[in-house]
C-alpha positions in Angstrom: -9.3 30.1 -14.4 -10.0 28.2 -17.6 -6.9 27.4 -19.7 -8.2 26.5 -23.2 -5.8 24.4 -25.2 -5.8 27.0 -28.0 -4.9 29.8 -25.6 -2.1 27.7 -24.2 -0.7 27.0 -27.7 -0.8 30.7 -28.5 1.2 31.8 -25.5 3.7 30.8 -22.9 2.3 27.8 -21.0 4.2 28.7 -17.8 2.8 32.2 -17.8 -0.8 31.0 -18.5 -0.5 28.4 -15.7 1.0 30.8 -13.2 -2.0 33.1 -13.7 -4.5 30.3 -12.8 -2.5 28.3 -10.2 -2.1 30.5 -7.1 -1.5 29.5 -3.5 -4.2 31.9 -2.3 -6.8 29.6 -3.9 -8.2 26.3 -2.5 -6.7 22.9 -3.2 -9.6 21.9 -5.4 -9.2 25.1 -7.5 -5.4 24.4 -7.9 -6.3 20.9 -8.9 -8.7 22.2 -11.5 -5.9 24.4 -12.9 -3.6 21.4 -13.1 -6.2 19.4 -15.0 -6.9 22.4 -17.4 -3.2 22.6 -18.1 -3.1 18.8 -18.8 -6.0 19.2 -21.2 -3.8 21.3 -23.4 -2.1 17.9 -24.2 1.2 19.4 -25.3 4.8 18.5 -24.1 5.2 22.0 -22.4 2.2 21.2 -20.2 3.6 17.8 -19.2 7.0 19.5 -18.4 5.2 22.0 -16.1 3.5 19.1 -14.2 6.8 17.3 -13.7 8.4 20.5 -12.5 5.6 21.1 -10.0 5.9 17.7 -8.3 9.2 18.0 -6.4 8.1 21.1 -4.4 4.8 19.5 -3.5 6.6 16.3 -2.4 9.1 18.2 -0.3 6.2 20.1 1.4 4.3 16.9 1.9 7.3 15.1 3.5 7.8 18.0 5.9 4.1 17.9 7.0 4.2 14.1 7.4 7.3 14.5 9.5 5.6 17.1 11.6 2.6 14.8 12.0 4.8 11.9 13.1 6.4 14.0 15.8 3.1 15.3 17.0 1.6 11.9 17.2 4.7 10.4 18.9 4.4 13.2 21.5 0.7 12.5 22.0 1.3 8.8 22.4 3.9 9.6 25.2 1.4 11.9 26.9 -1.4 9.3 26.7 0.9 6.7 28.2 1.6 9.0 31.1 -2.2 9.4 31.6 -2.6 5.6 31.8 0.2 5.3 34.4 -1.5 4.0 37.6 1.0 6.0 39.6 -0.4 9.3 38.3 -2.6 10.4 41.2 -2.3 14.2 40.9 -5.4 15.7 39.4 -3.6 18.9 38.4 -1.0 17.0 36.4 -3.7 14.9 34.8 -5.5 18.1 33.8 -2.4 19.6 32.3 -1.7 16.4 30.3 -5.2 16.5 28.9 -4.8 20.1 27.9 -1.5 19.4 26.2 -3.0 16.5 24.3 -6.0 18.6 23.3 -3.6 21.4 22.1 -1.5 19.0 20.1 -4.5 17.3 18.6 -5.7 20.7 17.3 -2.3 21.2 15.7 -2.5 17.7 14.3 -5.8 18.5 12.6 -4.4 21.6 11.0 -1.3 19.9 9.7 -3.3 17.0 8.4 -5.6 19.4 6.5 -2.6 21.0 4.9 -1.2 17.6 3.9 -4.6 16.5 2.5 -4.6 19.7 0.3 -1.2 18.9 -1.1 -2.3 15.3 -1.8 -5.3 16.7 -3.8 -2.8 18.6 -6.0 -0.6 15.6 -6.4 -3.6 13.5 -7.4 -4.4 16.1 -10.0 -0.9 15.8 -11.5 -1.1 12.0 -11.7 -4.6 12.1 -13.2 -3.5 14.8 -15.6 -0.6 12.8 -16.9 -3.0 9.8 -17.4 -5.3 12.0 -19.5 -2.7 13.2 -21.9 -2.8 11.2 -25.2 -1.2 13.2 -28.0 1.7 11.5 -29.7 3.9 14.5 -28.9 3.2 14.1 -25.1 3.7 10.3 -25.2 7.0 10.8 -26.9 8.0 13.4 -24.3 7.0 11.1 -21.5 9.0 8.2 -23.0 12.1 10.2 -23.7 12.3 12.9 -21.1 9.6 12.2 -18.5 10.8 8.7 -17.6 14.4 10.0 -17.3 13.6 13.1 -15.3 10.8 11.9 -13.0 11.7 12.8 -9.4 9.4 10.2 -7.9 8.4 6.5 -8.5 4.8 7.7 -8.7 5.7 9.9 -11.6 7.6 7.1 -13.2 4.5 4.8 -12.8 2.2 7.5 -14.2 4.4 8.1 -17.2 5.0 4.4 -17.8 1.3 3.6 -17.7 0.5 6.4 -20.2 3.3 5.3 -22.5 2.2 1.7 -22.3 -1.4 2.6 -23.0 -0.4 4.2 -26.3 0.0 0.8 -27.9 2.7 -1.6 -29.1 5.2 1.2 -29.8 4.8 2.5 -26.3 5.3 -1.0 -24.8 8.4 -1.3 -26.9 9.7 2.0 -25.5 9.3 0.7 -22.0 11.1 -2.5 -22.8 14.0 -0.4 -24.1 13.9 1.7 -20.9 14.3 -1.5 -18.9 17.8 -1.9 -20.3 19.1 1.5 -19.2 17.3 2.0 -15.8 19.3 0.8 -12.8 17.4 1.9 -9.6 14.9 -0.6 -8.1 12.5 2.2 -7.4 12.3 3.0 -11.1 12.5 -0.5 -12.4 9.6 -1.7 -10.4 7.0 0.8 -11.7 8.2 0.1 -15.3 7.7 -3.6 -14.8 4.3 -3.0 -13.2 3.2 -0.9 -16.2 4.4 -3.6 -18.6 2.5 -6.2 -16.5 -0.7 -4.2 -17.0 -0.2 -4.5 -20.7 1.3 -8.0 -20.6 -0.3 -9.3 -23.8 1.5 -6.5 -25.7 5.0 -7.5 -24.5 5.2 -10.1 -27.3 8.7 -10.9 -28.5 10.2 -8.3 -26.2 9.8 -10.8 -23.3 13.6 -11.2 -23.1 14.0 -7.7 -21.6 11.7 -8.8 -18.8 13.4 -12.2 -18.3 16.7 -10.5 -17.7 15.3 -9.0 -14.4 14.4 -12.4 -12.9 18.0 -12.5 -11.7 18.1 -9.0 -10.3 19.7 -8.7 -6.9 16.6 -7.0 -5.5 13.8 -9.6 -4.8 11.1 -6.9 -5.3 12.4 -6.4 -8.8 12.4 -10.1 -9.4 8.8 -10.4 -8.3 7.7 -7.5 -10.5 9.4 -9.1 -13.5 7.6 -12.4 -12.6 4.2 -10.8 -12.7 4.9 -9.1 -16.0 6.0 -12.5 -17.4 2.8 -14.2 -16.0 0.6 -11.6 -17.7 2.6 -11.7 -20.9 1.6 -15.4 -21.2 4.5 -16.4 -23.4 5.8 -20.0 -23.5 9.4 -18.9 -23.2 8.6 -17.4 -19.8 7.5 -20.6 -18.1 10.9 -22.4 -17.8 12.7 -19.4 -16.4 10.0 -18.8 -13.8 10.2 -22.4 -12.7 14.0 -22.1 -12.4 13.7 -18.8 -10.6 11.4 -20.3 -8.0 14.0 -22.9 -7.1 16.6 -20.2 -6.6 14.6 -18.3 -4.0 15.0 -19.0 -0.3 12.6 -21.3 1.3 9.8 -19.6 3.2 10.6 -16.3 1.5 8.0 -13.8 0.2 9.7 -13.9 -3.2 9.2 -17.7 -3.4 5.5 -17.3 -2.5 5.0 -14.6 -5.1 6.8 -16.3 -8.0 4.7 -19.5 -7.2 1.6 -17.3 -7.5 2.8 -16.0 -10.9 3.3 -19.6 -12.1 -0.2 -20.4 -11.1 -1.5 -17.3 -12.9 0.5 -18.3 -16.0 -0.2 -22.0 -16.2 -3.4 -22.6 -14.2 -1.6 -25.2 -12.2 -2.0 -25.1 -8.4 1.2 -26.7 -7.1 2.0 -24.4 -4.2 5.4 -23.0 -3.7 7.5 -26.2 -3.7 10.1 -25.9 -6.5 10.3 -29.7 -6.8 6.6 -29.9 -7.7 7.0 -27.3 -10.4 10.2 -28.8 -11.7 8.5 -32.2 -12.1 5.5 -30.6 -13.9 7.8 -28.7 -16.2 9.8 -31.8 -17.1 6.5 -33.5 -18.0 5.0 -30.6 -20.0 8.0 -28.6 -21.4 7.6 -29.8 -24.9 3.8 -29.2 -25.0 4.2 -25.7 -23.6 6.9 -24.7 -26.1 4.9 -26.2 -28.9 2.0 -23.9 -27.9 -0.5 -26.7 -27.1 -0.9 -25.6 -23.5 -3.1 -22.6 -22.9 -1.3 -20.0 -20.9 -2.4 -16.9 -19.0 -5.8 -18.3 -17.9 -4.9 -19.1 -14.3 -6.6 -17.1 -11.4 -4.8 -15.1 -8.8 -4.5 -17.1 -5.6 -3.7 -16.1 -2.0 -0.2 -16.6 -0.7 0.8 -20.2 -0.1 -0.3 -21.7 3.2 2.4 -21.5 5.9 3.1 -23.4 9.0 2.0 -20.6 11.4 -1.7 -21.0 11.4 -3.9 -18.1 10.4 -5.3 -14.8 11.5 -9.1 -14.7 10.8 -8.8 -17.2 8.0 -5.8 -15.7 6.3 -2.6 -17.8 6.5 0.1 -16.1 8.4 3.0 -15.8 5.9 6.4 -14.4 6.4 8.4 -14.4 9.6 8.0 -10.7 10.4 4.4 -9.7 10.9 2.6 -6.4 11.9 -1.0 -6.7 13.3 -2.9 -3.4 12.9 -6.2 -3.7 14.9 -9.2 -1.4 14.9 -10.2 -0.4 18.5 -12.6 2.4 17.5 -15.8 2.9 19.5 -17.9 0.6 17.2 -15.7 -2.3 18.3 -17.5 -2.4 21.7 -20.7 -3.6 20.1 -21.8 -7.3 20.3 -20.4 -9.6 17.7 -23.8 -11.4 17.2 -26.2 -8.6 18.1 -24.7 -5.2 17.3 -26.8 -2.2 18.2 -26.6 1.6 17.7 -28.7 4.4 19.2 -28.6 7.8 17.5 -25.6 6.7 15.6 -23.6 5.7 18.7 -22.4 2.1 19.4 -24.2 0.3 22.3 -21.7 -1.7 24.3 -22.2 -5.5 24.3 -23.9 -6.9 27.4 -21.9 -8.8 30.0 -23.2 -12.1 28.5 -22.1 -11.1 25.0 -18.8 -11.0 23.2 -17.9 -7.6 21.8 -16.0 -7.2 18.6 -13.0 -5.9 20.5 -13.0 -9.0 22.8 -13.3 -11.3 19.8 -10.5 -9.5 18.0 -8.2 -9.6 21.0 -8.9 -13.3 21.5 -8.1 -14.0 17.8 -5.0 -11.8 18.0 -3.6 -13.7 21.0 -4.4 -17.0 19.4 -2.7 -16.0 16.2 0.5 -14.7 17.7 0.9 -17.9 19.8 0.8 -19.9 16.5 3.8 -18.1 15.1 7.1 -20.0 14.9 9.7 -19.2 17.6 11.9 -17.7 14.9 9.2 -15.2 13.9 8.8 -11.7 15.1 5.8 -9.5 15.4 4.4 -6.2 16.7 0.9 -4.9 17.3 -0.6 -1.5 16.5 -4.0 -0.5 17.9 -5.8 2.4 16.1 -8.9 4.5 16.6 -8.8 8.3 16.3 -5.0 7.9 16.4 -2.7 4.9 16.0 -0.7 3.5 18.9 2.0 0.8 18.8 1.9 -1.7 21.6 5.5 -2.5 20.8 8.4 -0.2 19.9 9.9 -2.7 17.5 9.0 -6.2 16.4 9.6 -8.8 19.2 10.3 -12.5 19.1 7.4 -14.9 19.2 8.2 -16.3 22.6 5.8 -17.3 25.4 7.3 -14.4 27.5 6.4 -11.8 24.8 2.9 -13.4 24.3 2.3 -13.0 28.0 3.5 -9.3 27.9 1.1 -8.6 25.0 -1.8 -10.0 26.9 -1.0 -7.7 29.9 -0.6 -4.7 27.6 -4.0 -5.4 26.0 -5.6 -5.4 29.5 -5.0 -1.6 29.6 -6.7 -1.0 26.3 -10.3 -0.6 25.2 -12.4 0.6 22.3 -13.2 4.2 21.7 -12.8 6.9 19.0 -12.9 7.0 15.2 -11.3 4.8 12.5 -8.2 6.6 11.3 -6.8 3.9 8.9 -4.7 6.5 7.1 -2.6 7.1 10.2 -2.5 3.4 11.1 -1.1 2.5 7.7 1.4 5.4 7.8 2.7 4.1 11.2 2.7 0.5 10.1 4.7 1.1 7.0 7.2 3.2 9.0 7.6 0.3 11.5 8.2 -1.9 8.4 10.9 0.5 7.3 9.6 0.9 3.8 8.1 4.4 4.1 9.6 6.9 1.5 10.1 9.5 4.3 12.7 7.1 5.9 16.2 6.5 4.8 16.2 3.6 2.4 17.1 0.3 4.0 16.0 -3.3 4.3 12.3 -3.9 5.3 11.8 -5.0 8.9 8.4 -6.6 8.2 7.0 -9.0 5.5 3.3 -8.7 6.1 0.7 -6.4 7.6 -2.7 -7.8 8.8 -5.2 -4.9 9.1 -8.5 -5.5 10.8 -11.4 -3.0 10.6 -15.1 -2.9 11.3 -15.7 0.4 9.5 -14.6 2.9 6.8 -11.7 5.4 7.0 -12.4 8.5 9.1 -10.2 11.5 10.1 -9.2 12.0 13.7 -12.4 13.9 14.5 -14.5 11.0 13.2 -15.5 12.6 9.9 -15.9 10.2 7.0 -12.8 10.4 4.8 -12.7 9.4 1.1 -11.1 5.9 1.1 -9.2 6.9 -2.1 -7.0 9.1 0.1 -5.7 6.1 2.1 -5.5 3.8 -1.0 -3.4 6.4 -2.9 -1.2 7.1 0.1 -0.5 3.4 0.6 0.2 3.0 -3.1 2.9 5.7 -2.7 4.3 4.5 0.6 4.4 0.8 -0.4 4.9 1.4 -4.1 7.6 -1.3 -4.3 5.2 -3.7 -2.5 7.9 -4.9 -0.2 5.2 -5.6 2.4 2.1 -7.6 1.7 -1.1 -6.2 3.2 -3.9 -8.5 4.2 -7.2 -7.1 5.3 -10.0 -8.4 7.6 -13.4 -6.9 7.7 -15.5 -7.5 10.8 -19.2 -6.7 11.1 -21.6 -5.7 8.4 -20.6 -2.1 8.5 -17.0 -2.6 7.3 -16.1 -1.1 3.9 -15.6 -4.3 2.0 -14.7 -2.6 -1.3 -12.0 -0.5 0.3 -10.5 -3.4 2.3 -10.5 -5.7 -0.8 -8.8 -3.1 -2.9 -6.2 -2.3 -0.2 -5.3 -6.0 -0.1 -5.3 -6.7 -3.8 -3.2 -3.6 -4.7 -0.6 -4.6 -2.1 0.0 -8.3 -2.7 -2.4 -9.6 0.0 -5.9 -11.0 0.4 -9.2 -9.9 2.0 -11.3 -11.9 4.4 -14.8 -11.0 5.8 -15.6 -12.3 9.3 -19.0 -13.9 9.2 
């Protein structure tokens, strides 16, 4: 199966790859073939990888759609099982059999999807490994133009930017001809990762601070913050004042100003305008050190907090772990033979503590806020069909719905995030439209598993969320509860999606 670069150069790359990349082999073998092809480091190899992506993405979208339908059906059947009016044992048995059959199909489809994701991961990794000037030139001229996915745009842009000042210059030129938000955002993100190399080209980034799409404006703001150029400060201060009060864009641009200047002035435009009036001359003269500020959490809101994290935005999704381990005691968790031991009657379980905090947090939301709750274990289940108003009536309904729930099962964070981002209306499998949620608060006491409870590589969920929330229209905050939670995973999930991580002590 090896594809030596010399052999690739001597013959037709497509023929050579076709011989090694066959559907009758395993996903890891196909991934190996993809990486061997990328090792040739010639434009023909890059073109093959770009051509391979659309078919894989179509297949993945079909499988995700099938999974969504299967899981919706299982949720409906489980709801019927919980109906207190169901007193027919034969009907109950049939429902259980249907759920078991659908769950078996779910596992099979999920395995097929995971195999495709392994190949896609190989393509993105392969693009990142290509370094020859010829490939970089191809990516800059053809790859960025023909990329069929924002993930390909991001991979190509990162590779081009990593090639040095000339590559950064190419991306700055690309900003002037690209129009779609889904392409502009990964370009700006790649430039932000090489911010110090933007140099005198900062004007091309500044132009996007007035883009009609707030997510593009925020991506431009982060690129400017990391470029650390004096001419970026004033425009950012003015841009902050043009954003709507209590908007995600205002919070994010304020964070960028802190990152750029080191000043912690919150998200009030007047505070920043006053600071700028007092310091403009010194900044432009270069006597104020820029780019040394630290990332800060989103600005404090007026809606309290959920486990120590301020509740920001007016449209919030709570995604709460109700796996079997959530039944252990908060203060004295015990396991026997790997199984959770339920908290005693005189102890508070993790589930009870999480529910208490959830109910308290939702009651702190403003009346003009909306929210929804998703519980997840082996599968994810929304307690609400859509986001509901933060009214006393809906808080009472939530409390009644929770009374029917309890811990049990594994920790399927992959499915929980898939469902949450669909409810937020930002998932790429959905028709493009306005996001219906600003923030996701994910609580977990463990590490990602599949529906059967088998440990799953956290990278799968991280990479999937990076694809589903690539434009970062939804901020993801994470809360770890108990010593067993995967802190590294939860921290990365939050940091890579504009949020913050908090560990419950």
